[in-house]
Structures are given as structure tokens and as C-alpha cells.
N, C-alpha and C positions, 0 to 999 in steps of 0.2 A: 459452667452450667451449659454453654454451648455444646461441649463435647457429650455431655449427660443427654441432651436433647438429640444429638446425632446417633447416639447409641440406641435410644429409645426409638427413633425412627426405624432403624435397621431392624429392631425386634418386630415393631409394627408391620413393616413391609413383609418380613418373613412370614408372619402369622396370617396376613392378608392373602398371600400366595397360597398358603397351605389350606386356608379356609375355602378359598376359590376352588383348589383342587378336589377338596372333599365335598364341596357343594356340586360340582360336576360329576362326581362319582354317585352321589346320592340321586341326582336327576336321572343319571343313565340307569341306575337299578330301578327307579321308579317307572321310568319309561318302559323297560323290559317287562316288569311285573304287569303294567297296564295292558301291553300288547297281548300277553297271555290271557288275561282275564277277559279282554276284548274279544277273544275267539269264542268264549262261551256266554257271556253277558247277554248279547243279542238273541240267542237261542232261549235263554232262560226267561228273558222279558217277553219273548214271542209265547213261550209257554203259559206264563203269567197271564198275558193278555187273552190266551185262549181259554184258561180256567175262568177269567173274568166275564167271557161270553156264555159261560154255563148259566142257565137259568133253573128256576124251581121246576119247571116242566120237564127239563132235562134230567134232574135229579130224580124226580117222580118216575121217570120212564125207567131209570136203572133199579129203583127200589120196587118195581112192580114184578121183578123177576123172581118167581118162586124157586126155580132152579135156573141159575144164571149160565150164560154160555162160557166156554173157556175163556174167550177173550175178556169178557167182562169180569169174571172171577179172577183171572191174572191181574188185570188192572187193578181192581179194588184191593186185592191182597197186597200188591206192591205199594199202593197209597197208604195202606195201614201200617205196613212195615216202616215206611219213611216217617209216618206220624208217631211212630214208637208206641202204638197201641199194644195192650197186652194180649188182645185176642185179635185174630186176623181172619177168622171164618165168616162165611156169608152173613150170618145173623148179625155178628158184630159189626160188619161193613154197613148194612142196612141201618143199623142203629146210629153209626157215626154219619151217614148220609142225612139222616132225619135231623141232625144238630143244625140249627140255623146258622151257626158260626163255622160250619164246614169248609165252605169255599174261602173264607176269611183266614182260615188256618193255613190253607194252602198258599194264599198270597202273601202271608206274613211269615212264613216259615223261616226259621233261623238257619239259612243256608251255610253261614260260616262256622257253625257248631254242630256239625253232624256226627254223630258217633260212629267210630269205624265199624262197629257190629252192624249198623244199619246198612252199610253199603256191602258188607259181606253176605247178609241175608238177601238183599237185593240182586245180588250177582245173577242168580239162576233165571231171574227174568231179563235182565239186560243182555245176557248171552242167548236168550230165546229168540230165533229168527222170526218168530211170529208175534213177538211183542214189540212191534213198531207201530206208530200212530195210523199209517194208512191201512194196515191190515186189521188192526183192532177196531177202526172206525167202520169197516165192511163187516167184519165178524161180530161185532158188539154194537156200540152206539156212537153217536157224533159226540156226546160228553166224554165217553171212554177214551176216544181218540184224543181229546184235550188232556185228559188226566194221564194218559200214557206218555204223551209229549212232556208233560210236567215231571213225571217220574224220571225219564230219561235225562232230561235237563238237569234235575237235581243231582243225579249220578255223575254226569259229565262236569258239572260245577264243582263237585267234591273233588274229582280226579285232578282237575287243573289247578284248583286252589292248593291241593297237597303239593303239586310240582312246583307251584308258585311260592309256597311257604318258606323255603329256604331263602328265596330272593327277598321276600318281604322281611325275613329276619335280618338279612344282611343290610337291607333298606334301613331297618329300624337302628341298627347298630352304627351304620354310616350317619345317619341323622342324629344320633345321640352324641357321636364324635364331632359332629358339625355344630351342634348346639353348645357343646364344651368349648370348641374353639372360638365360636362366636362371642362367648361369654368372656374368654381370655383376651380376645381382640378387642372387645368394647372397654375392657379393663385398661389395656394397653394404650388405646386410643385416648381414653380419658386421662390417663398419666402423660402422655404426649401433649395434650392440650394444655394441661397444667403446667408442664415444664415450658412450653412455648410462651404461654401467658406470663410466667416469671421472667422469661427472656425479654418480652416486650417491655415489661415493667422496669427491668434492669436497664434496657436500653434508653427508656425514657428518662431515668433517673440519671444515667450517664450523659445523655444529651444535655439535660438541665444543668448538671454540674460542669459540663464543658461550656456551655453558654454563660454560666456564673463566672467561671474562670477567665474566659475571653473579656466578659464585661469588666471583671476586676483588673485584668492587664491593662485594658484600654484606659480605665480610671487611673491606674498607677502611672501609665505613660503621660497621660494629661497633667497629672499632678506633678510628675518629675519636670515637664516643660515649664509649668508655672513656677515650680521652685528655682529653675534655672534662670528664667526671666526675672523672678524676684531678686535673685543673687546678683545678676547683672545691674538691675536698677538700684540695689543697695550700694554696691560697688561704685556706681556712677553718682549716686547721691553723696557718698562719702568723699569723692573727689570733689564734688561741687561745693560741700560744706567746707572743705580745706581752702578752696579758692575764695569762698565767701568769707572765711575768717581772715585771710590775708588782705582781702579788699576791705574789710572792716577796720583792720589794724592800720591799714594806710590811711583811711579816712579819718580815723581818730588821730593819727599822727599829723595829718594836715591840718585838722580842726585845732590842734594844740599850737601850731605855728602860725595860725591865721592872724591873730592880734599884732604879732610881731611884724608880720609882713605888711599889715595895714599901717602900722605906725611908721615903718621905713618908707612907705610909699607916700605918706603925708609929708 
């Protein structure tokens, strides 16, 4: 069983080393993906914060346009494309702006599931040198500046997340392997604990048997000494009995001759 425990320890040690290596790989992949996303998340968060500052008056200012400026029209068309609205003309845009949930739709937009077709349609605006927040803010409205920033941030997030996707996939695979290794490691550790517990019990049983053996040997030795002493005593008593028998025979003989001795003395 000691050999079996030793073999299990070797297996557990190897699995621990492999799991540790896999864990370091997963951590490295996770850190790499985090760094890439950290490049765009602050910009996206800033864009959402800018959208959050848009109020009803800002929306009303945009909706009052009968014929919007180019900057306003570009901005709202880009927003409608990202929101996957079927129509992107000015009347459809004004209707969307009139929806009380319009700004909430922007803030809660599912940025991790953007259809590639949306980005393809958005490209002509992203490539337009005039479609930048500062220019849109001057040529349109302050609210349009925030909306332009949001559109560009969504586009940038999509591109970075696409670049990060293979790394996230590799991370998921590494994490899956790590989970499998940890499961095997846990099983092996439990098996080792069981074997070591059996060894402890066997050692305790052996120690008890050894103690009983030692106690028995001690008792045998004591009994042997006692038997030896008894044998000596028996031999001594046997010799003493012989002496007593001789003495008794002598006394009997003396007793028998005592009357004659007394007669002769008289």
C-alpha cells in the first residue's frame, strides 16, 4: 500500500504541475484580452456618459428640424443603422427620437452581438472625415456630438472585440481544459487521501499488534522465569523431603531402641 500511495503521489504531483501551467496560460490569455478591451471600453463608457447627459430639450432641438443639416442627418442615420431600424430617413429618425425609451436603447445596446451587416453599412460614416464629434457639434447640435461619439465608439468596440474574439476563444478552451484538469486533480487528491488514510489505519493496526506482541513476549519471559524458579524450588523441596524421610527413619529407629537403652541404664 505504501508503494500504491507513492504512485498516486507521483500522479497527483504531475497533475498539479500541469494544472498550474494551464492556469498560468489562461491567466495570460485573460490579461491579454483585457488589455485589448481596455483600449476601447473607456471610450465607450465616455460615449454612454455623454448620451446620459442628453435631455429632453436636446432631443426636442433635433426634432424641430424640418430639414436637418448634413451633420444632423448623418448622425441620426448612423444611429438608426446601429439600432437596426428598417427605415433610416429623417421622418423615421424623428419618430425614433420621440420614443421615451430612445436614450435607454442606446445605453443598453447589446454591443457584444452586433451584426456585421450593421458595421458594413456604418462604414461610410466612419470613413467620413466630417463625421467626428467636434465637427458634428459645430455643424449640428451638442446632442448630435454625443450621438456621433456613441456611433464611433460602437464601431470601435466591434472591431476590437472581433480582434479579441480568437483570444477569448483560446481563453475559453484553456479554461475548459483547466476545469477538466482540476476535476481530475481533485479526484486524484481524494484517492491519495483515501490511500493515506488506509496507511494510517494499517500503521495503527501494526503498532497495536507490535505492542501486543511485545506485551505477550514480556509475559512469556516472566512466566518462564517463574517456571524456572518453581522448578528450582521443586527440586530443593524434593531434596529436603529426602532428608526429612531419612531423619524420620532415624528417629523411628531411635525410638524403637529407647526402651532397651533405658533398661540397660537401669
